[in-house]
N, C-alpha and C positions, 0 to 999 in steps of 0.2 A: 270407406273412410280408412284402412287398409292398402285399400293402391296407392289412393293419393298422400302417405308418409310412406310404402317403400318406393313408391317416383323421385321424393324428395332423398332420401335416402339411396338409391343408386344413383340418383345425379353427383350424391357426396361424393361416397364412393370413383365417382369418375373425375372431376376434378383433381383431390388431395386425401390419401389417406389424414393425410395432418387438420383440414378443415373437417373431417368433424369427429377424431378421434374413438378413432377404429383402435378396438383392444381385442384379447383373446380370450376366451374363457373358454380350455375344455379343451372337446371335436373343434368347435365350429367358432368364430367369429360372432365378438356381440359388440353391434352397433352404435356406438353414443354416440348424437350430438351431443357436441358442447361448443361449438363455433354461436357466439350472437344470429350471425348471419345466420346457421343454417334452425335454427332458436326458432330466430323468425317468418322464418319461410314454413318449418314446419304447421307453427303454430300458427298459417294463414290454412293450410290443409285441412287442419283438424277443421279447422269454424266452416269455411265452402262444405268439405265431405260433412261437419251437422245440418248446416242447413242444406246439402242434395238429400240427404241420407231421410234426417226427420222435417220435411219443413214444414208437419202440422206442428209441431215447436213454435216456431215460430211466425208472424205475422209476416206479411207478404213483401212488406216492404224492409223486414231489420231479413230476411235470408238475400233479398239483394246488396246487399250492406255485407252480409257475410260473405261470397261469394264475393265481388268485387275488389276486392284488396288480391288475390291468392290471381284473381286476372291478371290486373295488374301489375303482380310479378311476374306472372310467363308472358309479361305481351312482349 
């Protein structure tokens, strides 16, 4: 799940700092996604990661439905 969220955050940094709402905290940057589009992408990544990491929590069809929006986003 961390890898999926990391990918979303990395892409936000590449596009533009304003898109993600980056801020400085102490000795390093803490990245906070504030744009609604990035929040949606983050949510979809989390949803897909959950289905892949712990499929036993969802019916087979439920896993497919949790992953489908993320795949559509990436298409």
